[in-house]
MARVO-833047 format. One record per residue: residue number from 1; x, y, z of N, C-alpha, C in turn. Coordinates in Angstrom, 1 decimal. Layout:
pos	nX	nY	nZ	caX	caY	caZ	cX	cY	cZ
NUM	X	Y	Z	X	Y	Z	X	Y	Z
...
This chain:
pos	nX	nY	nZ	caX	caY	caZ	cX	cY	cZ
1	12.9	2.4	-14.3	11.7	1.7	-13.8	11.0	2.5	-12.8
2	9.7	2.7	-13.0	8.9	3.4	-12.0	8.8	2.7	-10.7
3	9.1	3.4	-9.6	9.1	2.8	-8.3	7.7	2.8	-7.8
4	7.2	1.6	-7.4	5.9	1.5	-6.7	6.2	1.6	-5.2
5	5.6	2.5	-4.6	5.9	2.7	-3.2	4.7	2.0	-2.4
6	5.1	1.0	-1.7	4.1	0.3	-0.9	4.5	0.6	0.6
7	3.6	1.1	1.3	3.8	1.4	2.7	3.3	0.2	3.5
8	4.2	-0.5	4.2	3.8	-1.6	4.9	4.0	-1.3	6.4
9	2.9	-1.4	7.2	2.9	-1.2	8.6	3.1	-2.5	9.3
10	4.2	-2.7	9.9	4.5	-4.0	10.6	4.7	-3.7	12.1
11	4.0	-4.3	12.9	4.1	-4.0	14.4	5.1	-5.0	15.0
12	5.8	-4.5	16.0	6.7	-5.4	16.7	6.1	-6.6	17.3
13	4.8	-6.5	17.7	4.2	-7.6	18.3	4.0	-8.7	17.3
14	3.8	-8.4	16.0	3.7	-9.4	15.0	5.1	-10.1	14.9
15	6.1	-9.4	15.0	7.5	-9.9	14.9	7.9	-10.7	16.2
16	7.0	-10.6	17.2	7.3	-11.3	18.5	8.3	-10.6	19.4
17	8.4	-9.3	19.2	9.4	-8.5	20.0	8.8	-7.6	21.0
18	7.5	-7.6	21.2	6.8	-6.7	22.2	5.8	-7.5	23.0
19	5.7	-7.1	24.2	4.7	-7.8	25.1	3.3	-7.3	24.7
20	2.3	-8.0	25.2	0.9	-7.6	25.0	0.5	-6.3	25.6
21	1.2	-5.9	26.7	0.9	-4.7	27.4	1.6	-3.5	26.8
22	2.7	-3.7	26.1	3.5	-2.6	25.6	2.8	-1.9	24.4
23	3.0	-0.6	24.2	2.5	0.0	23.1	3.1	-0.6	21.8
24	2.3	-0.7	20.8	2.7	-1.3	19.5	3.4	-0.2	18.7
25	4.7	-0.5	18.4	5.5	0.4	17.5	5.2	0.0	16.1
26	5.0	1.0	15.2	4.7	0.8	13.8	5.8	1.3	13.0
27	6.0	0.8	11.8	7.0	1.2	10.9	6.4	1.4	9.5
28	7.0	2.3	8.7	6.6	2.5	7.3	7.8	2.1	6.5
29	7.6	1.2	5.6	8.7	0.6	4.8	8.3	0.8	3.3
30	9.3	1.3	2.5	9.0	1.5	1.1	9.7	0.4	0.3
31	8.9	-0.2	-0.6	9.4	-1.4	-1.4	9.0	-1.1	-2.8
32	9.8	-1.7	-3.7	9.4	-1.8	-5.1	8.4	-2.9	-5.3
33	7.8	-2.9	-6.4	6.8	-4.0	-6.7	7.4	-5.3	-6.6
34	8.6	-5.5	-7.1	9.3	-6.8	-7.1	9.7	-7.2	-5.7
35	10.1	-6.2	-4.9	10.4	-6.5	-3.5	9.2	-6.9	-2.7
36	8.1	-6.3	-3.0	6.8	-6.6	-2.4	6.4	-8.0	-2.7
37	6.6	-8.4	-4.0	6.3	-9.8	-4.4	7.1	-10.8	-3.7
38	8.4	-10.4	-3.5	9.3	-11.3	-2.7	8.8	-11.5	-1.3
39	8.4	-10.4	-0.7	7.9	-10.5	0.7	6.6	-11.4	0.7
40	5.7	-11.2	-0.3	4.5	-12.0	-0.3	4.8	-13.5	-0.5
41	5.8	-13.8	-1.4	6.2	-15.2	-1.6	6.7	-15.8	-0.3
42	7.5	-15.0	0.4	8.0	-15.5	1.7	6.9	-15.7	2.7
43	6.0	-14.8	2.8	4.9	-15.0	3.7	4.0	-16.2	3.3
44	4.0	-16.5	2.0	3.2	-17.6	1.6	3.8	-19.0	2.0
45	5.0	-19.0	2.4	5.7	-20.2	2.9	5.5	-20.5	4.4
46	4.9	-19.5	5.1	4.6	-19.7	6.5	3.2	-20.2	6.7
47	2.9	-20.7	7.9	1.6	-21.1	8.2	0.6	-20.0	8.1
48	-0.6	-20.4	7.4	-1.6	-19.4	7.1	-2.1	-18.6	8.4
49	-2.3	-19.4	9.4	-2.8	-18.7	10.7	-1.9	-17.6	11.1
50	-0.6	-17.8	10.9	0.4	-16.8	11.3	0.4	-15.5	10.4
51	0.3	-15.7	9.1	0.5	-14.7	8.2	-0.8	-14.0	7.6
52	-1.9	-14.6	7.8	-3.2	-14.1	7.3	-3.4	-12.7	7.7
53	-3.3	-12.3	9.0	-3.5	-10.9	9.4	-2.5	-10.0	8.8
54	-1.3	-10.4	8.5	-0.3	-9.5	7.9	-0.6	-9.3	6.4
55	-1.0	-10.4	5.8	-1.4	-10.3	4.4	-2.6	-9.5	4.2
56	-3.6	-9.6	5.1	-4.8	-8.8	5.0	-4.4	-7.3	5.2
57	-3.6	-7.0	6.1	-3.1	-5.6	6.4	-2.4	-5.0	5.2
58	-1.5	-5.8	4.6	-0.8	-5.4	3.4	-1.8	-5.1	2.2
59	-2.8	-6.1	2.0	-3.7	-5.9	0.9	-4.6	-4.7	1.1
60	-5.0	-4.4	2.4	-5.8	-3.2	2.6	-5.0	-1.9	2.3
61	-3.7	-1.9	2.6	-2.9	-0.8	2.3	-2.6	-0.6	0.8
62	-2.4	-1.7	0.2	-2.2	-1.7	-1.3	-3.5	-1.2	-2.0
63	-4.7	-1.6	-1.5	-5.9	-1.2	-2.1	-6.1	0.3	-1.9
64	-5.7	0.8	-0.8	-5.8	2.3	-0.5	-4.8	3.1	-1.4
65	-3.6	2.5	-1.6	-2.6	3.1	-2.5	-3.2	3.2	-3.9
66	-3.7	2.0	-4.4	-4.2	1.9	-5.8	-5.4	2.9	-6.0
67	-6.3	3.0	-5.0	-7.4	3.9	-5.1	-7.0	5.3	-5.2
68	-6.0	5.7	-4.4	-5.5	7.1	-4.4	-4.8	7.4	-5.8
69	-4.1	6.4	-6.3	-3.5	6.6	-7.6	-4.6	6.8	-8.7
70	-5.6	5.9	-8.6	-6.7	6.0	-9.6	-7.4	7.4	-9.5
71	-7.6	7.8	-8.3	-8.3	9.1	-8.1	-7.4	10.3	-8.6
72	-6.1	10.2	-8.4	-5.2	11.2	-8.9	-5.1	11.2	-10.4
73	-5.1	10.0	-11.0	-5.1	9.9	-12.5	-6.4	10.5	-13.0
74	-7.5	10.2	-12.4	-8.8	10.8	-12.9	-8.8	12.3	-12.7
75	-8.3	12.8	-11.6	-8.3	14.2	-11.5	-7.4	14.9	-12.5
76	-6.3	14.2	-12.9	-5.5	14.8	-14.0	-6.2	14.8	-15.3
77	-6.9	13.7	-15.6	-7.7	13.6	-16.8	-8.8	14.7	-16.8
78	-9.5	14.9	-15.7	-10.5	15.9	-15.6	-10.0	17.3	-15.8
79	-8.8	17.5	-15.3	-8.1	18.8	-15.4	-7.8	19.1	-16.9
80	-7.3	18.1	-17.6	-7.0	18.2	-19.0	-8.2	18.5	-19.8
81	-9.3	17.8	-19.5	-10.6	18.0	-20.2	-11.1	19.4	-20.0
82	-11.0	20.0	-18.8	-11.4	21.4	-18.5	-10.5	22.3	-19.3
83	-9.2	22.1	-19.3	-8.2	22.9	-20.0	-8.5	23.0	-21.5
84	-9.0	21.9	-22.1	-9.2	21.8	-23.5	-10.5	22.5	-24.0
85	-11.4	22.9	-23.0	-12.6	23.6	-23.4	-12.2	25.0	-23.9
86	-13.1	25.4	-24.9	-12.9	26.8	-25.4	-13.2	27.8	-24.3
87	-12.6	29.0	-24.5	-12.8	30.0	-23.4	-14.3	30.3	-23.2
88	-15.2	30.2	-24.2	-16.6	30.5	-24.0	-17.3	29.3	-23.3
89	-16.6	28.2	-23.0	-17.2	27.1	-22.3	-17.7	26.0	-23.2
90	-17.6	26.1	-24.5	-18.1	25.1	-25.4	-17.0	24.2	-26.0
């Protein structure tokens, strides 16, 4: 199964482990698509006011990942199209 890598940046302040004045520590976490769905389901059971910023942050990062994948796929297709052209350019 192809692994979908989702980078989730979660700050300690969101987890309630850092004070407002302390620098915010960030983490990168790799998850499969199924694991990310489980996290989303768990967040969905918490009060919206609490989880909305986290869900928005995750959605923004997933959108960036999907955009990068689409651009990489397009670049691969464009490269194949160029490679298929005849040496004289026709």
